[in-house]
N, C-alpha and C positions, 0 to 999 in steps of 0.2 A: 505493499499500499504504500503510495507517496504519503510524504510529511504534508502535514498542512500549511508551511510554511510555503510548501512549493508550489500549491495550488495559488493562492494568492497573498500579496505583502499588504494589501490594503486592511486597514482597521477601520471597521463601521461606528461611528458615534451615533447614539440615537435620543442625543439631548434635545434636539430642538424639533418641533413637527415640520412636516413636508405637507402639509396641506390636510381635509378633511379626512378621517379615517374612512376607507373603504366600507368597514364594516364597524359602524358604530354600536356602541353599547347601550339598550335599555334596560337596566338591572331589574327591577321589580315586573318587567311584562310578562303577561300568563304565557304566552306562547314563546317556544325558542326560536321561530321566524323572526318575533316582534323583538325580542332579545337580543339576537345574535351570537355567534360564537365567539368565546374567547380564546386569543391569538397570542401566544408569548413565545413563540419558538423564534430563536435567533434567525433561522432560514426563512420566516415568513414575508421578511423584507418590508416594504410598505404597507402589507395587511397586517401588520401587528397591532394590537390596539390594546397591549396590558403590559405591565412593568414585571419585571422578573423574567423568572423561566419557569418550565414545569419540571417535577419533580423534586420540588422540593429543596430540604437538605443534599439530595443527589445529586442534584444539578452541578455540583463542585465535582463529582467523581466523573461525570461525564467531562468535564473540562479538562481532568487530569487524562481520561482516556484517549481524548482527542489531541492534546499536547503531546502525549507519547507515541502518537501514530496508532493506535491499537483499533481506533474508531475513525470512520470517514466523519467528517463534520457535517456531510450533505445528505449521511442518511436518515431515512425517515421510517415510522412503525409501519408494519403490513399490518392491518387492523381485522384481517380476514379471519374469521371463525373467534372472535374475541369478545363477541356480543354478550351482556350480561346473562346469566342464566336463569334470572327471574325479572319480573316487571318492578322497575319501582317508581311510582307516580306516572304522568304529573299529578302532584295534590295541589289545593286550593293555597296553600300555603307558599308554594311557590312563588305567586304574584302578588301575596300582601305584603305592602310596604312593610319594609324593616324587619320581616321575620325570618329572613337569611341573607346574612351578611360575609361568612366566613368561609364559604363554600360555595361550588358552581352547582346549583341543584340540575343543570341539563348535564353536567359532565360525564356521565355515564352514556350518554346517547348521541355522542359525536357522528356516528354513522349513520345512526338511524334520523337525527333532525337536520345534520349539514350534509347530507350525502353529495348534493348538488355542486358544493363548497369545494368537496374534497376533490369531487370529479374535475373541478378546474384546476386542481392543483395547488389550492391553499392547505397549508399546513396546520390542521387543527387536531390536537392532540386530547385524549381522556384525561379528565383527573379523577376520576372514580371509576373503578373496576368491580364488577361484583361475580363471584365463583361457589362453588360449594367445596366443602372439606368435613374432615373428622377430627374431633379432638379427644387426646388420650390423656388423662390425668389420674395419677394414684388415689388423689381426693375423691374421684368420681367410682372409680372402681369399688374404694371403701364405703361409699355410701351405697352401692348395689350390694356390698356384701353384708353391711347392715342393716338393708331392708329398706332404706329410703327412697331408694330407687328401683323400679323394676326393668329389665331387659324386654323391650317391646321389638324388636329387628326392624323398626323404622327409625327412631329417634336415639334410642340407646340400644347397642349392640351387644352382641353374645362376648367380645374380646373385652368388653368394657368402654369401647369408644361412643363418643356423641356425632349425630351429624347434625351442622350447621350451614347454612348461607353466610359466606364471608365478605366483606365490601371494604376494599381500601378506599380512603379518601384523601387525598390531598388539598393542602389549604389555597383556597381563593377569594382575597380579600378586597370588597366593594369599600373602598375606603372613606366615601361620605359616611356609610352605613356603620361600620367599626369606629368611625369618630363618634357618631351619635351614641353608640351603645354606652362610651366612654364619659360621655360628657364633654369632649374637646372639639376645638375647632380641626376641620383638616386639613389646615395649614400646618397648625401645632403637631399633629399626628403625623404627617408627611416630614416634617423639618426631623423628629423625635426619632424616625423611622431610616432618614438619612444620616443623622451624624451618630446614631449608636452603632450603625454598621459600617462605621468609618467612611462613609458617603461611597459605599458600594452602589448606590441604585441613584444616579442624578436626575434621573426621569422623576424622582420622586418630586425634585425641586423644579425640575423646568418643563414637565409635561403635565401641565395641568390638565390638557386634555385626554389625559388617559388617566381613570379612576378605579382602574382595578388592579391588584399587585398579588403576584404569587410569591408569597415570601420565603425565604431559605430554612423553613423549618419543619419539623416532623407533622405528618398529618394524625388519623385516627384509623383503626380498625374496627369493624362494626361484625359481630357475632349474632346472627340471629337463631333461636332454637323455636323449631314448627315452621309453620308457614308464613312466608315474609308476607302475604296478603291480608294477615289476621292484623297486622300492625295498621293502627288506628282505627279499626273494627271494635265500636264500643259495645258491643256483644261478646267480644273476646276478651279474658284477661291478661293484660300485661304485665310481667315482671322485668323490671329494668335494673342494672347497674352501669352507672357512668364510673370508670374507674382510671383515675389517672396513672401513669407509669411510674413503676419503682423496681428497677429492674433486678437490685440485690436480693427484694422479698422474692418478685413474682418468678425469676427465673431461676435464682440461687438458693431460694429458701431461707434466707437471713431472718433470723427471730425477733430483731429488733423493732419490728413494726407489723403492723397488721394487715398490710398490704396484700401477698397472697393468701391469708385464710380468707380473707373478705373476698376477694377476687372469685376464688373457688367456691364459696359459701353464694356468690351470685350465679355464679355458673349451673350450681346444683338448684338453685333455686327457679332459675332460669328454664332449666331441663324439667323440673316437676311441672311446672306452669304448662310447658308444650305438651308434654304428656297429659295432662289433665284437659286438653282441649284449647287452651290457649296459646299464648306464644312469649317467648322470652328474649331480652337484648342486652348483649352487654356491650357500651361503649369504650373502647380501650384508648385512650387519647396518649400521645407523645409529650408529657409532660414531666419528665425525669425530675426529682427533686423539689417539688412544687415550681417547676417550670423553671428553676433556677440553677439547674446542672449538677451531674453526678461530681465533680467537683467540691461546687461549694456545699454538697449535702455532707460527704465527708469530711471537711473543714468543721463544721458545725457539729457533726458527731465528736471529733476530738473537742471543741470549744467545751461541748456541755459536759464531758466525761471527766477532764480538767479541771473544771470551776471549781472554787470553794464550796464544801458540802457535796460533791458530784451530780449527779445529773439527777434533776428533780423536775416535777411538773411545774412549777412554780415560776420557772426561768425557762420553759421550752421555747415558746417563741421569739424570747427576749433574745436568746441566744445566737436563731437563725437572722434576725434582725443585725446584729452586732457584725456578725460575719457579711451578711448578703445584703443589706441595707435596706431590707423590706421582709416582712415573715413570709410573704406567698405571692410569685408571682404569676400563678394560675389565671387569676381573675375570670372567674367563669361564665363572665356575661356572654361571650361567644359560645358557650357549651349548648345551650339550648339549639341552635341553628340545625343540628343533624337531627335531633327530636322532629322539628317543624319539617325536614327533608322528607324524612320517614311517613309524615302525613298524622303524626300522631298529636292529638291534643289532650290524652289522659293516661297516665300511668296508676296501673292498679296496686303496684307493691312497688315502692322501690328499695332496692336494696342498698341503703346508703344513710350514714349519720351526719354527714358533712351537711351544714347549717349553707353556707355560701352555694353549694350545687343545690339546694331546695331551694331557696330564694332565689337564683337565677332561672330556675323550670318556671316558679310561680309567677316570676314578675314578666317571664316570655308568655304566660297564659295558658301553660300546662298544668292540669290538675291532677294533684297527686292523691290519692285516698288512703295510702297505708305507707307507714315508713318504717323499713325492716332494720334493724340493730344489730350487729354482728352477735352472736352468740356468745355469752363469757369462758365457753369452753374452749373456743377457738383462738382465744386472745394468746398470744405468747407473754410468758412472765418479763422479758426483758422489753415488752411493748406496753408495760403497764403506765409508764410516764408517758407515751406520748398519749395515749388513751384517756389518762385523767386529765391530761393540759387540754385534749380538744374538747372533753366533754365541758371544763371549765370556760373555755373561748365561744362555747353555742352550740357546739354539736348535739344532735338529737340524742337523748337517753329517757327511757321510761322512769327512770328511778331520780331524775333529777341530776343538776350540776353538782360535781363534788363540793366539799367546805375548804374552805382555805388551809384549815389544820391537815386535810386528809393530803392537799395537794405539797405541801413542805414535807409531807411524810414517805410521799412517792417517792423512792429514789431506786434509778436503774441498775441492775446488777452489772452488767458486763456490755458497756457499748462497743467493744471490741469484735463483738461478734457480728460480723457482716462479710 
């Protein structure tokens, strides 16, 4: 393969508009044709109508592949046989102003809705993909052995694995809507994004004709248990957990927090809901360490462990803020978007104690009928500090928030276990 340098020495700058966009975007339009395609590929030329690049944080690896000569920069995906395995939408929420601002609701329907443009050679790429899979978890196998779940051959199989519909979603931000969610001006949002990424995207400042941004961050994965068509059907019971990534616990089983136990508890509840004729949903967001990152998280672990008096619930959030400058950067304001995208207006059983998640959903107009806390026997001993601190901060708990005396007396045993 020829090196990219051999193809062209010309550097294309996109800091200034070259006239009206060929495909203007009308974000809250009720149909795909009225909304228009999101075009954020480098090869799109003058058709480009969005800032950033497809693939989120993985766009950087694409750049490495091209710079090393391993990938042709003009390569385009062959979308044959890549269509979603089930239909999602369109739903009314897709056209309701302000309901969805952080993902492209039409992002899985590129070939279906923009076939004519693709045929003309316009480089339009999906930002959502839908497939089927099976989950194999020891906790599910334990639930089967204990009689909490039954093998039915359709949802839960003899080997102990669970059938799911799996959806990957890359972030696509409509900047005016994102700014509105946070109560800031679009100009201030654009400037902060530009400055805090080291000026990575000059178009945020110079191209106010472009209002859509594909940020270089992780997206989310959805796991649907049962028939996806039941989502949003008020005659069907929906059990849902919204989970923010915690690699140390989710993958490696660290016992310093309740993340994996709560995640697998949510999966068990979602599976049980599907087996009872309803539907289950797990939303897995890539927001490691409260969206502060794993390096910051580990620094906080050390700070909590080494402070006078050891790790304690009374200073749990304070130590995070001392290191990171903020207690939590997940800011759940954007989280309800995917719930609206699925056409959901009611969650019957919300498997979460988080007040921030609950408040964001309620403010977004999602009715929550029941909040399901993690069972006490699933809380690891070394996670007691975290749990008591979160309850004191407003997490839902049937027995009420802990007293100050209990907070001071709750000391972690070994923060080094992760």
